[in-house]
N, CA, C and O atoms as a printed pandas DataFrame, in Angstrom:
     atom_number atom_name residue_name chain_id  residue_number  x_coord  y_coord  z_coord
0              1         N          UNK        A               1  115.561  115.352  106.428
1              2        CA          UNK        A               1  115.569  116.731  105.978
2              3         C          UNK        A               1  114.141  117.213  105.685
3              4         O          UNK        A               1  113.735  118.292  106.116
4              5         N          UNK        A               2  113.400  116.398  104.952
5              6        CA          UNK        A               2  112.028  116.767  104.605
6              7         C          UNK        A               2  111.168  116.810  105.874
7              8         O          UNK        A               2  110.327  117.695  106.033
8              9         N          UNK        A               3  111.388  115.842  106.773
9             10        CA          UNK        A               3  110.604  115.812  108.002
10            11         C          UNK        A               3  110.865  117.072  108.836
11            12         O          UNK        A               3  109.936  117.645  109.406
12            13         N          UNK        A               4  112.105  117.490  108.901
13            14        CA          UNK        A               4  112.429  118.719  109.634
14            15         C          UNK        A               4  111.762  119.929  108.992
15            16         O          UNK        A               4  111.273  120.818  109.690
16            17         N          UNK        A               5  111.744  119.961  107.650
17            18        CA          UNK        A               5  111.093  121.076  106.951
18            19         C          UNK        A               5  109.600  121.115  107.256
19            20         O          UNK        A               5  109.052  122.178  107.548
20            21         N          UNK        A               6  108.933  119.946  107.190
21            22        CA          UNK        A               6  107.506  119.909  107.472
22            23         C          UNK        A               6  107.215  120.294  108.920
23            24         O          UNK        A               6  106.232  120.980  109.197
24            25         N          UNK        A               7  108.063  119.856  109.833
25            26        CA          UNK        A               7  107.886  120.231  111.233
26            27         C          UNK        A               7  108.042  121.742  111.396
27            28         O          UNK        A               7  107.231  122.383  112.065
28            29         N          UNK        A               8  109.068  122.301  110.795
29            30        CA          UNK        A               8  109.291  123.745  110.863
30            31         C          UNK        A               8  108.113  124.495  110.259
31            32         O          UNK        A               8  107.637  125.476  110.832
32            33         N          UNK        A               9  107.642  124.037  109.104
33            34        CA          UNK        A               9  106.508  124.680  108.435
34            35         C          UNK        A               9  105.264  124.624  109.308
35            36         O          UNK        A               9  104.542  125.612  109.441
36            37         N          UNK        A              10  105.020  123.467  109.896
37            38        CA          UNK        A              10  103.835  123.297  110.741
38            39         C          UNK        A              10  103.899  124.197  111.971
39            40         O          UNK        A              10  102.899  124.813  112.341
40            41         N          UNK        A              11  105.053  124.275  112.599
41            42        CA          UNK        A              11  105.187  125.059  113.834
42            43         C          UNK        A              11  105.148  126.554  113.552
43            44         O          UNK        A              11  104.520  127.304  114.299
44            45         N          UNK        A              12  105.801  126.997  112.497
45            46        CA          UNK        A              12  105.937  128.432  112.247
46            47         C          UNK        A              12  104.732  129.067  111.564
47            48         O          UNK        A              12  104.367  130.196  111.889
48            49         N          UNK        A              13  104.111  128.365  110.626
49            50        CA          UNK        A              13  103.133  129.042  109.770
50            51         C          UNK        A              13  101.695  128.580  109.897
51            52         O          UNK        A              13  100.788  129.313  109.501
52            53         N          UNK        A              14  101.452  127.407  110.429
53            54        CA          UNK        A              14  100.068  126.961  110.527
54            55         C          UNK        A              14   99.388  127.573  111.746
55            56         O          UNK        A              14  100.003  127.681  112.807
56            57         N          UNK        A              15   98.125  127.975  111.607
57            58        CA          UNK        A              15   97.383  128.433  112.784
58            59         C          UNK        A              15   97.103  127.248  113.717
59            60         O          UNK        A              15   97.211  126.088  113.320
60            61         N          UNK        A              16   96.749  127.559  114.931
61            62        CA          UNK        A              16   96.562  126.514  115.953
62            63         C          UNK        A              16   95.490  125.505  115.552
63            64         O          UNK        A              16   95.682  124.301  115.725
64            65         N          UNK        A              17   94.367  125.977  115.019
65            66        CA          UNK        A              17   93.290  125.057  114.643
66            67         C          UNK        A              17   93.743  124.113  113.527
67            68         O          UNK        A              17   93.347  122.948  113.504
68            69         N          UNK        A              18   94.566  124.606  112.608
69            70        CA          UNK        A              18   95.062  123.744  111.529
70            71         C          UNK        A              18   96.053  122.722  112.081
71            72         O          UNK        A              18   96.063  121.567  111.654
72            73         N          UNK        A              19   96.885  123.148  113.030
73            74        CA          UNK        A              19   97.830  122.234  113.662
74            75         C          UNK        A              19   97.096  121.104  114.378
75            76         O          UNK        A              19   97.457  119.934  114.253
76            77         N          UNK        A              20   96.055  121.477  115.135
77            78        CA          UNK        A              20   95.279  120.474  115.866
78            79         C          UNK        A              20   94.609  119.489  114.913
79            80         O          UNK        A              20   94.637  118.279  115.134
80            81         N          UNK        A              21   94.010  120.019  113.857
81            82        CA          UNK        A              21   93.328  119.119  112.912
82            83         C          UNK        A              21   94.335  118.234  112.187
83            84         O          UNK        A              21   94.036  117.079  111.884
84            85         N          UNK        A              22   95.513  118.756  111.908
85            86        CA          UNK        A              22   96.560  117.954  111.268
86            87         C          UNK        A              22   97.013  116.824  112.186
87            88         O          UNK        A              22   97.177  115.689  111.738
88            89         N          UNK        A              23   97.212  117.119  113.441
89            90        CA          UNK        A              23   97.638  116.098  114.402
90            91         C          UNK        A              23   96.543  115.052  114.586
91            92         O          UNK        A              23   96.833  113.856  114.626
92            93         N          UNK        A              24   95.294  115.485  114.699
93            94        CA          UNK        A              24   94.177  114.544  114.846
94            95         C          UNK        A              24   94.052  113.639  113.629
95            96         O          UNK        A              24   93.834  112.435  113.764
96            97         N          UNK        A              25   94.189  114.217  112.444
97            98        CA          UNK        A              25   94.104  113.424  111.211
98            99         C          UNK        A              25   95.240  112.412  111.147
99           100         O          UNK        A              25   95.024  111.266  110.754
100          101         N          UNK        A              26   96.443  112.819  111.525
101          102        CA          UNK        A              26   97.584  111.897  111.528
102          103         C          UNK        A              26   97.360  110.756  112.510
103          104         O          UNK        A              26   97.668  109.604  112.201
104          105         N          UNK        A              27   96.831  111.060  113.685
105          106        CA          UNK        A              27   96.548  110.016  114.666
106          107         C          UNK        A              27   95.490  109.046  114.153
107          108         O          UNK        A              27   95.606  107.834  114.332
108          109         N          UNK        A              28   94.461  109.590  113.514
109          110        CA          UNK        A              28   93.403  108.734  112.963
110          111         C          UNK        A              28   93.968  107.815  111.886
111          112         O          UNK        A              28   93.646  106.628  111.842
112          113         N          UNK        A              29   94.810  108.370  111.019
113          114        CA          UNK        A              29   95.400  107.559  109.955
114          115         C          UNK        A              29   96.377  106.514  110.500
115          116         O          UNK        A              29   96.470  105.413  109.958
116          117         N          UNK        A              30   97.100  106.849  111.559
117          118        CA          UNK        A              30   98.001  105.879  112.180
118          119         C          UNK        A              30   97.219  104.723  112.792
119          120         O          UNK        A              30   97.640  103.570  112.690
120          121         N          UNK        A              31   96.080  105.018  113.431
121          122        CA          UNK        A              31   95.229  103.953  113.981
122          123         C          UNK        A              31   94.690  103.067  112.869
123          124         O          UNK        A              31   94.658  101.843  112.998
124          125         N          UNK        A              32   94.266  103.694  111.777
125          126        CA          UNK        A              32   93.736  102.933  110.646
126          127         C          UNK        A              32   94.816  102.042  110.037
127          128         O          UNK        A              32   94.550  100.895  109.677
128          129         N          UNK        A              33   96.036  102.571  109.923
129          130        CA          UNK        A              33   97.155  101.794  109.400
130          131         C          UNK        A              33   97.493  100.628  110.317
131          132         O          UNK        A              33   97.751   99.523  109.841
132          133         N          UNK        A              34   97.494  100.860  111.629
133          134        CA          UNK        A              34   97.785   99.788  112.581
134          135         C          UNK        A              34   96.727   98.689  112.487
135          136         O          UNK        A              34   97.046   97.502  112.550
136          137         N          UNK        A              35   95.471   99.092  112.335
137          138        CA          UNK        A              35   94.392   98.116  112.203
138          139         C          UNK        A              35   94.546   97.316  110.909
139          140         O          UNK        A              35   94.337   96.103  110.906
140          141         N          UNK        A              36   94.907   97.976  109.818
141          142        CA          UNK        A              36   95.104   97.278  108.550
142          143         C          UNK        A              36   96.291   96.313  108.645
143          144         O          UNK        A              36   96.219   95.199  108.126
144          145         N          UNK        A              37   97.373   96.725  109.296
145          146        CA          UNK        A              37   98.529   95.841  109.456
146          147         C          UNK        A              37   98.182   94.623  110.305
147          148         O          UNK        A              37   98.657   93.519  110.041
148          149         N          UNK        A              38   97.352   94.830  111.326
149          150        CA          UNK        A              38   96.906   93.720  112.165
150          151         C          UNK        A              38   96.069   92.733  111.346
151          152         O          UNK        A              38   96.232   91.520  111.471
152          153         N          UNK        A              39   95.184   93.256  110.517
153          154        CA          UNK        A              39   94.346   92.406  109.662
154          155         C          UNK        A              39   95.203   91.645  108.650
155          156         O          UNK        A              39   94.954   90.466  108.398
156          157         N          UNK        A              40   96.203   92.300  108.072
157          158        CA          UNK        A              40   97.107   91.647  107.121
158          159         C          UNK        A              40   97.853   90.504  107.803
159          160         O          UNK        A              40   97.973   89.416  107.240
160          161         N          UNK        A              41   98.354   90.748  109.012
161          162        CA          UNK        A              41   99.079   89.703  109.743
162          163         C          UNK        A              41   98.161   88.522  110.032
163          164         O          UNK        A              41   98.582   87.370  109.926
164          165         N          UNK        A              42   96.915   88.796  110.396
165          166        CA          UNK        A              42   95.961   87.716  110.678
166          167         C          UNK        A              42   95.678   86.889  109.430
167          168         O          UNK        A              42   95.642   85.660  109.487
168          169         N          UNK        A              43   95.480   87.564  108.310
169          170        CA          UNK        A              43   95.196   86.848  107.068
170          171         C          UNK        A              43   96.411   86.073  106.575
171          172         O          UNK        A              43   96.258   84.977  106.037
172          173         N          UNK        A              44   97.616   86.619  106.746
173          174        CA          UNK        A              44   98.816   85.891  106.352
174          175         C          UNK        A              44   99.000   84.646  107.216
175          176         O          UNK        A              44   99.439   83.610  106.714
176          177         N          UNK        A              45   98.672   84.729  108.501
177          178        CA          UNK        A              45   98.746   83.559  109.372
178          179         C          UNK        A              45   97.744   82.495  108.914
179          180         O          UNK        A              45   98.053   81.304  108.926
180          181         N          UNK        A              46   96.559   82.919  108.516
181          182        CA          UNK        A              46   95.558   81.984  108.003
182          183         C          UNK        A              46   96.065   81.306  106.728
183          184         O          UNK        A              46   95.924   80.092  106.573
184          185         N          UNK        A              47   96.648   82.076  105.825
185          186        CA          UNK        A              47   97.175   81.525  104.573
186          187         C          UNK        A              47   98.299   80.537  104.858
187          188         O          UNK        A              47   98.355   79.472  104.244
188          189         N          UNK        A              48   99.193   80.877  105.782
189          190        CA          UNK        A              48  100.277   79.963  106.146
190          191         C          UNK        A              48   99.725   78.663  106.714
191          192         O          UNK        A              48  100.224   77.584  106.397
192          193         N          UNK        A              49   98.710   78.760  107.543
193          194        CA          UNK        A              49   98.096   77.563  108.109
194          195         C          UNK        A              49   97.457   76.699  107.035
195          196         O          UNK        A              49   97.577   75.475  107.074
196          197         N          UNK        A              50   96.782   77.318  106.082
197          198        CA          UNK        A              50   96.178   76.547  104.990
198          199         C          UNK        A              50   97.253   75.879  104.129
199          200         O          UNK        A              50   97.104   74.725  103.726
200          201         N          UNK        A              51   98.332   76.608  103.851
201          202        CA          UNK        A              51   99.422   76.013  103.076
202          203         C          UNK        A              51  100.025   74.819  103.795
203          204         O          UNK        A              51  100.288   73.789  103.174
204          205         N          UNK        A              52  100.248   74.946  105.095
205          206        CA          UNK        A              52  100.798   73.828  105.866
206          207         C          UNK        A              52   99.851   72.637  105.876
207          208         O          UNK        A              52  100.292   71.496  105.737
208          209         N          UNK        A              53   98.565   72.885  106.037
209          210        CA          UNK        A              53   97.582   71.803  106.056
210          211         C          UNK        A              53   97.536   71.092  104.707
211          212         O          UNK        A              53   97.479   69.863  104.656
212          213         N          UNK        A              54   97.561   71.843  103.632
213          214        CA          UNK        A              54   97.505   71.223  102.306
214          215         C          UNK        A              54   98.781   70.465  101.984
215          216         O          UNK        A              54   98.734   69.435  101.311
216          217         N          UNK        A              55   99.912   70.954  102.450
217          218        CA          UNK        A              55  101.181   70.283  102.186
218          219         C          UNK        A              55  101.278   68.955  102.936
219          220         O          UNK        A              55  101.876   68.000  102.440
220          221         N          UNK        A              56  100.692   68.897  104.127
221          222        CA          UNK        A              56  100.799   67.695  104.949
222          223         C          UNK        A              56   99.652   66.709  104.729
223          224         O          UNK        A              56   99.601   65.663  105.376
224          225         N          UNK        A              57   98.765   67.027  103.850
225          226        CA          UNK        A              57   97.622   66.173  103.570
226          227         C          UNK        A              57   98.088   64.911  102.845
227          228         O          UNK        A              57   98.988   64.963  102.007
228          229         N          UNK        A              58   97.474   63.793  103.173
229          230        CA          UNK        A              58   97.826   62.540  102.506
230          231         C          UNK        A              58   97.425   62.616  101.035
231          232         O          UNK        A              58   96.382   63.175  100.696
232          233         N          UNK        A              59   98.256   62.054  100.173
233          234        CA          UNK        A              59   97.883   62.051   98.751
234          235         C          UNK        A              59   96.688   61.126   98.504
235          236         O          UNK        A              59   96.563   60.071   99.126
236          237         N          UNK        A              60   95.838   61.530   97.607
237          238        CA          UNK        A              60   94.665   60.730   97.254
238          239         C          UNK        A              60   95.025   59.890   96.047
239          240         O          UNK        A              60   95.426   60.406   95.004
240          241         N          UNK        A              61   94.871   58.556   96.211
241          242        CA          UNK        A              61   95.191   57.637   95.115
242          243         C          UNK        A              61   93.875   57.151   94.539
243          244         O          UNK        A              61   93.045   56.581   95.247
244          245         N          UNK        A              62   93.694   57.382   93.250
245          246        CA          UNK        A              62   92.471   56.960   92.572
246          247         C          UNK        A              62   92.803   55.682   91.783
247          248         O          UNK        A              62   93.688   55.680   90.927
248          249         N          UNK        A              63   92.090   54.619   92.082
249          250        CA          UNK        A              63   92.304   53.351   91.387
250          251         C          UNK        A              63   91.308   53.289   90.228
251          252         O          UNK        A              63   90.109   53.511   90.398
252          253         N          UNK        A              64   91.847   52.980   89.045
253          254        CA          UNK        A              64   90.981   52.864   87.884
254          255         C          UNK        A              64   90.954   51.394   87.450
255          256         O          UNK        A              64   91.994   50.777   87.221
256          257         N          UNK        A              65   89.760   50.861   87.345
257          258        CA          UNK        A              65   89.633   49.469   86.927
258          259         C          UNK        A              65   89.740   49.391   85.413
259          260         O          UNK        A              65   89.166   50.201   84.686
260          261         N          UNK        A              66   90.482   48.407   84.963
261          262        CA          UNK        A              66   90.703   48.236   83.529
262          263         C          UNK        A              66   90.026   46.939   83.087
263          264         O          UNK        A              66   90.062   45.937   83.801
264          265         N          UNK        A              67   89.417   46.969   81.918
265          266        CA          UNK        A              67   88.916   45.746   81.304
266          267         C          UNK        A              67   87.461   45.472   81.519
267          268         O          UNK        A              67   87.110   44.310   81.726
268          269         N          UNK        A              68   86.632   46.388   81.491
269          270        CA          UNK        A              68   85.208   46.090   81.593
270          271         C          UNK        A              68   84.514   46.189   80.294
271          272         O          UNK        A              68   83.305   45.965   80.222
């Protein structure tokens, strides 16, 4: 409902230059969002890999000598 209202408002009342700048700004923001989502996915994959590596790491056993 809101999307239809904004579309109607944009088509009926905005001048052409405002419509163009609005569309360009939306496209720029969509590209920026896609880039941020790509970066988030890359970092989450890195975190998952680190978690897997740490989970599969052999335990370190420290021997303490007694009686010196």
